[in-house]
Structures are given as C-alpha cells and as structure tokens.
N, C-alpha and C positions, 0 to 999 in steps of 0.2 A: 605470523607468516610474512616473510619478506616480500616486497614488491607491491604492497597495497597502497592505493592512492584514494583521495577523496576530493570532492569539490562541492561548493554550494552554488545553486543556480536558481534563476528567477522562473516563477510559474504564475499563472493567473490567481492562485490562492496564496501566494507568498513564496519565500525563499526556502527551497527544499535542499536536502543533502543527499549525496550518493557516495558510496564507497565500493571499491572494486579491487580484485586481485587478478592474478594471471589467468585463472579459470573462469572468471566472470564477475558479475556484480554480487557483493556480499551483503549490502545494506542500502536501504532508501529511507530517509526520514522526511516526513511531512513537516511543514513549517511550524515552528513554535512562534510565540508572540514576537520574539526578537531573534534575529539571525544568529547572534552569539549563542543563544540557547540551542538552536538547531545544531550548530557546529559542536557544542559541548556534548550534547546527547549522542551525536554520531561518533565522536571520539571516545566516549565512554564505552561504546560497543567495540570500536576498532581503533584502539589506542596506538597501534603501530602504523596506521595509515598516515600518509603525508599529503598535504595540500599541493596537488600538481594539476597540470592541464590534462584533461581526460583524453585518452586515445580515441580514434575514430569510432570504434564500435560502442564505446561508452557515450560519446556525443550523440550517436544515433538513438540510443536508449533515452537519453535526456530529452531529445527532440520529441520522441514518442510520448514520454511522460507529460511534457508541456502541452502537446497536442490534446492528449486525453483530458487533462485538467482544463483545457480551453473549451472542451465539449465536442471535439472532433473524434469520431470513432477511430481507434487506433489499435491494431493487434500487436500486443507486446509479448505474445506467447513464445516467440522465438528468440527473445533477448536472453543471452547466456547468463545463467545464475550459478554462483558457486555456493552450494548448500552442503558442502562436505563436512562442515563443522556442526551441522544440525542433527538432532536425533532422527533416525530412519523413519519413524512414524510421522513426524512433522514434515519431512521431505515428501512423503506420500500424500499428505494432506495438501501441501502447497502445490504439488504437481496437479492434483485434482482441482484445486481452486483456480489454477491458471486456465482450466478448460471452460470455466463459466463465461459464456458470451457477454460482450459489452451490452449493458442495458438490461441484464437479467440477474436474478438472484437465486440462491439455493440455501436450503436450511442445513443446519449441522447434521440433522438426521439423514437428509438426502446424501450428504457427503459421506457420512459413515457407511451408509448402505452401498454407495458406489465403491467404497474401499473394501467392501466385503466384511465390514466390522460393524454391523448394525448396533451392537451393544456399546460402541465406543463414542457415542455422541458427546459425552463430557470431555473425552480426550481430544476430539476434533475441536471443540470450543477452546480448550486450553492451547492447542497448537496455533489456532487462529489468533488468540490473544498474544502469542509470542512472535508473531510474524515480523521478521526483520526487514522484509522486502515490500513495503507498502507500494501500492499501485501495480508493481510488477507481479506480485502475488496479490490479486485484487480481493483482499479479505473484506473490503467494504461491500462486496457482492454476496456476502454470507449473512444469514439470519439465524438467530437462536431458534426461532419458530416462525412459521409462515406469517407474514404481515407484521412482524415485530422487529423493529430495527435496533434493538438493544444488543449489547454484547460486543460493541466495537471499542477497542482500547487505544486507537490511534490518537494522535494529537487532536485535541478539540472534542474527543469523544463522539457522542451522538450527533452533534451539530456537524462535525466533519463527515460522518457517515452519510447524513442527509444531503450534505453539499455534493459529495461524490456521486451518490445515487441520482441526485437531481441533474447533475452535469451529464450523466450517461442516459438520462431519460427513463430510468428504472422506476421512478415514482409517478409516472404518467398515469392518470386515472385515479390516483389516491386523493382523498379529501385534503384540502389545505389545512395545515396545522400551524401552531405557533412556530415550529421549526421552519416551515416554508417562509414565514415572515423574516426569520433570522437569516435565511439563505439569500434573501433578496437584498440584504445589506452588503455592501462591498466589504471584503475582508480588510482588516487593518494592515497598513503598510509595515513591512518588517524593517526594523532598525538595526544597523550594524554596529 
C-alpha cells in the first residue's frame, strides 16, 4: 500500500520501530539486540515502508509508547491502528486486548469468553502470537493461564514479558524469581 512510512526511536528498553499508513499504525517492533535487526524485521513485514519523519499523530503515539516503557501509565487505546490487512478474528482479539487496563492481565480463556467464543482459546493464543502492534495492542498483558507468564513471542520472549509487566506494576505481590533478577539489569544498549 502506498504512503507507508517507518521510523526507529529510542525507548528505555532500547530502539523500537514503528510503521504507519494513511489509516493509522500498522506495526510496532520491540527492540532487537541491535538496531539494524529491529529495522530489518520491521521492513520484512512492511517492505514498502520508507524511512521518513513521522507525522504529528505518530509522534504522539511514539511519546506514549516511550512513556509506558518508562513506567508512566499511559492510555494508548485511542491511537489509530490500521488493521485492515489482518484476519477479522485477530482484529477482534486485538480490539479486546486493547481494553485490558494498565497493570492488569487477562487469560486467553477470559479473552475468548469476552469474544463470545469460549471454545476458541487456542485461536486467541495464536492471534496474540501474531500481534504486529506490540505495546499498542498490549499482548504482554495476556496470559496462557492465570499466574503463568508463558506464551509471549515478542522480542526477548518471557524476559520481555516480565519486563513489561514489571514496568506496569502487574507483577506486584508476586514472589521474586530469577526473571526479577534479570529485569533489574539494565538492557543492553542498541548498536546501529
């Protein structure tokens, strides 16, 4: 689709990528170990996107993502997303995931029930695994089962999920684990 742009931007967890079109944001990439990998993976998904300066509405979305990753509660539910190229079921899942409040989690079964498709727990998990809009569709707030933080396929896997949930305070009250120790270590600086 013509008119897509992208940019790479700094966050407290590393350099993220964002791609957009005329109807809204089409993709967000969490940081890879190196910036060039973040850019490469973003362009694998959106090959027609061109590196340009983001328009004002995209800048506001970037500021919100940065704030959230800094630990500041930020409502990103009104950021315009362009999900037209995604399967209808996935769009419904993502719309539902966007309703999960900051600092809270929901299980795949809870999401399936909310969608009126209680037998579709596995399909919900697959949609979450394919989420192209990290942070804006906060799949890190979803759990395969209550109390189990597996099932996250974002960059860094389970460590990234723990980091995001920790930033949001969703892990308050849980016992310290090996992952908590990993989260207390500053993330590596991205290299360009």
